[in-house]
C-alpha positions in Angstrom: -14.7 -11.1 -15.8 -14.2 -7.3 -16.3 -11.2 -6.2 -18.2 -9.2 -3.5 -16.3 -6.3 -3.2 -18.9 -7.1 0.4 -19.8 -7.5 1.4 -16.1 -4.2 -0.2 -15.3 -2.5 1.6 -18.2 -3.9 4.9 -17.0 -2.7 4.1 -13.4 0.8 3.7 -14.9 0.5 7.1 -16.7 -0.6 8.7 -13.4 2.3 7.1 -11.5 4.8 8.3 -14.2 3.6 11.8 -13.7 3.7 11.6 -9.9 7.2 10.0 -10.0 8.5 13.0 -12.0 7.0 15.5 -9.6 8.1 13.8 -6.4 11.6 13.0 -7.6 12.1 16.6 -8.7 11.7 17.8 -5.1 13.2 14.8 -3.3 16.1 16.0 -1.1 15.6 19.6 -2.2 17.1 21.9 0.4 14.1 24.3 0.1 11.4 21.7 0.4 8.4 23.1 2.3 7.0 20.8 5.0 3.9 21.5 7.2 2.3 19.7 10.1 -1.2 18.5 9.6 -3.8 18.5 12.5 -3.1 14.8 13.2 0.6 15.8 13.7 1.9 14.0 10.7 4.0 15.9 8.1 2.9 16.9 4.6 5.2 18.3 2.0 4.7 20.5 -1.0 5.5 17.4 -3.1 2.6 15.5 -1.5 0.1 18.2 -2.4 1.6 18.7 -5.9 1.5 15.0 -6.8 -2.1 14.5 -5.7 -3.1 17.7 -7.6 -1.5 16.4 -10.7 -3.2 12.9 -10.4 -6.6 14.5 -9.8 -6.2 16.8 -12.7 -5.3 13.9 -15.1 -8.2 11.8 -13.7 -10.6 14.6 -14.2 -9.7 14.6 -17.9 -9.4 10.9 -18.5 -12.1 9.5 -16.1 -14.5 12.5 -15.4 -17.3 10.2 -14.1 -15.1 8.5 -11.5 -14.8 9.6 -7.9 -11.4 10.4 -6.4 -10.3 10.0 -2.7 -6.9 11.2 -1.8 -5.0 11.7 1.5 -4.5 15.4 1.1 -7.7 16.6 -0.5 -10.4 14.1 0.5 -13.3 12.8 -1.6 -14.6 14.3 -4.8 -17.4 12.9 -6.9 -19.7 9.8 -6.4 -20.5 6.6 -8.3 -19.5 3.0 -8.4 -15.9 3.6 -9.3 -13.5 5.4 -7.0 -9.7 6.1 -7.5 -7.9 6.1 -4.1 -4.6 8.0 -4.0 -1.7 8.3 -1.5 0.6 10.8 -3.2 3.6 9.9 -1.0 3.3 6.9 1.3 6.2 7.4 3.7 6.3 11.2 3.9 8.5 11.1 7.0 11.1 9.2 5.0 10.7 11.5 2.0 11.3 14.7 4.0 14.4 13.2 5.7 15.9 12.0 2.4 15.2 8.3 3.0 14.4 6.6 -0.4 11.7 4.3 1.0 8.5 6.0 -0.1 6.0 5.5 -2.9 2.9 6.8 -4.7 0.0 4.5 -4.2 -2.8 4.5 -6.8 -5.8 2.2 -6.7 -9.1 1.9 -8.5 -12.0 0.6 -6.4 -15.4 -0.6 -7.5 -18.6 -0.9 -5.6 -19.7 -4.5 -4.9 -20.6 -6.9 -2.2 -19.1 -5.7 1.0 -18.6 -2.2 -0.3 -15.8 -0.8 -2.5 -13.0 -3.2 -3.3 -9.8 -2.6 -5.1 -9.6 -3.9 -8.7 -6.4 -2.1 -9.9 -3.4 -1.1 -7.9 0.0 0.6 -8.7 2.7 1.1 -6.2 5.6 3.2 -7.5 8.8 3.9 -5.6 11.0 5.9 -8.0 13.8 6.5 -5.5 14.2 2.8 -5.2 13.8 2.3 -8.9 10.9 -0.1 -8.3 7.2 -0.4 -9.3 4.6 -3.1 -8.6 1.1 -3.5 -9.9 -2.0 -5.7 -10.2 -5.4 -5.9 -11.7 -8.3 -8.1 -10.5 -8.0 -11.6 -12.2 -4.9 -10.6 -14.1 -2.1 -11.3 -11.5 0.5 -9.1 -9.9 3.7 -7.9 -11.5 6.9 -5.9 -10.9 9.1 -4.2 -13.5 9.9 -1.1 -15.4 6.8 -1.1 -17.5 3.7 -3.2 -18.5 5.8 -4.8 -21.3 8.9 -5.5 -19.2 7.6 -7.2 -16.1 8.0 -10.2 -13.9 4.9 -11.9 -12.4 4.8 -12.1 -8.6 3.9 -14.9 -6.3 4.0 -15.1 -2.5 6.2 -17.6 -0.7 5.4 -21.2 0.3 6.7 -20.9 3.8 4.3 -22.9 6.0 5.9 -22.8 9.4 5.9 -19.7 11.5 9.4 -20.6 12.9 10.7 -20.3 9.3 8.9 -17.0 8.5 10.2 -13.5 8.0 8.0 -10.9 9.6 8.0 -7.2 8.6 6.4 -4.3 10.5 6.6 -0.5 10.8 7.1 0.3 14.5 6.5 -0.8 18.0 4.7 2.3 19.3 1.4 1.8 17.5 1.1 -1.8 18.9 1.7 -0.5 22.4 -0.8 2.4 22.1 -3.5 -0.1 21.1 -2.8 -2.6 23.8 -1.5 -5.3 21.4 2.2 -5.1 22.2 2.2 -8.4 24.1 1.0 -10.4 21.2 3.2 -8.5 18.8 6.3 -9.3 20.8 5.3 -12.9 21.2 5.1 -13.1 17.4 8.5 -11.6 17.0 9.9 -14.3 19.2 8.1 -17.1 17.3 9.3 -16.2 13.8 12.7 -16.8 12.1 13.4 -13.1 11.3 12.0 -9.6 11.9 12.7 -6.4 10.1 11.1 -2.9 10.4 10.9 -2.0 6.7 7.7 0.1 7.1 5.0 1.7 5.0 4.3 0.1 1.6 7.4 -2.0 1.3 6.5 -5.0 3.5 3.4 -5.7 1.5 5.3 -5.6 -1.7 7.9 -8.0 -0.2 5.0 -10.3 0.8 3.8 -10.2 -2.8 7.3 -11.0 -4.1 7.8 -13.8 -1.6 10.8 -12.3 0.2 8.8 -11.6 3.3 6.1 -14.0 4.6 3.9 -11.9 6.9 3.5 -8.2 7.8 1.0 -6.1 9.8 0.3 -2.5 10.9 -2.1 -1.5 13.7 -3.5 1.8 12.3 -3.9 2.7 8.7 -6.2 4.7 6.3 -7.8 3.4 3.1 -5.3 5.1 0.9 -2.5 3.4 2.7 -3.9 -0.1 2.0 -6.0 -0.2 -1.3 -3.2 -0.5 -3.8 -1.2 -2.8 -1.5 -4.2 -5.1 -1.0 -4.8 -5.9 -4.6 -1.1 -6.5 -5.3 -0.9 -9.0 -2.4 -4.1 -10.7 -3.3 -3.3 -11.1 -6.9 0.2 -12.5 -6.0 -1.7 -15.3 -4.2 -1.5 -13.9 -0.7 -4.1 -12.8 1.9 -4.9 -9.3 3.0 -7.2 -8.6 5.9 -7.7 -6.3 8.8 -6.7 -7.6 12.2 -10.3 -8.6 12.6 -9.9 -11.1 9.7 -12.2 -9.2 7.3 -10.8 -9.4 3.8 -9.9 -6.1 2.0 -8.6 -2.7 3.1 -11.5 -1.4 5.2 -10.6 -2.3 8.8 -8.3 0.6 9.7 -5.4 -1.7 10.1 -3.8 -4.5 8.1 -2.4 -8.1 8.1 -0.9 -9.6 5.0 0.6 -12.9 4.4 1.3 -15.7 2.0 -2.0 -17.2 3.1 -0.5 -20.3 4.7 0.4 -18.3 7.9 -2.5 -15.9 8.1 -4.5 -17.7 10.9 -1.4 -17.8 13.2 -0.5 -14.2 12.3 -4.0 -13.0 13.4 -4.0 -15.2 16.5 -0.8 -13.6 17.8 -1.7 -10.0 16.9 -5.1 -10.2 18.7 -3.6 -11.3 22.0 -3.8 -8.7 24.8 
């Protein structure tokens, strides 16, 4: 099995640099925010963090490709870094501390590119999570001060905690009925949103989560963390990995029921 230790260490260095840049502008009164063509916000901090990560990758991994939310794809080859400089920009620009930098390394293989390293860093929460293929998933302050993650063992939907981002996306895609049925079937629901539900699934504090529309940079790092914690990460179509344009994550035991509800009309 390939050893991704050096890549994981680099991902932490990249996250450290991004954390410093994003925290420096978090809650700044003069923060500049623009609206992208898809009507979502982008701040100067999003752009600065991605530029910083790209610059460091160009020096440390010049042969690897980079795909980022703000500046697209650069380079080709079997290895591709995927970056979301601030996942949760709407929270960031309003001063809500629930946002994170997502950094993943993907490698070409069967079924296309798949994540092999992932780091999710949420500096305003003082939290970081990471994983590498075959090496497990962890949370902590550093590689040397970490706790291994494992998903929950909840096996009954009526005992499960379900996390989601919002209702609107499910309604827009004609899946609101199944979504609402699921909320009635579970023990507890909470709208944490963005990266956090996936990290909670990996930690075992939430059992299932899902989102109806996502991009690759929203999912790649989350997917490897959930998988290495013993969970299951698929699209709503049941295809494993972060390529379906939406996501469902679970402790594995409840995944079939999760998909069944969310695919109802």
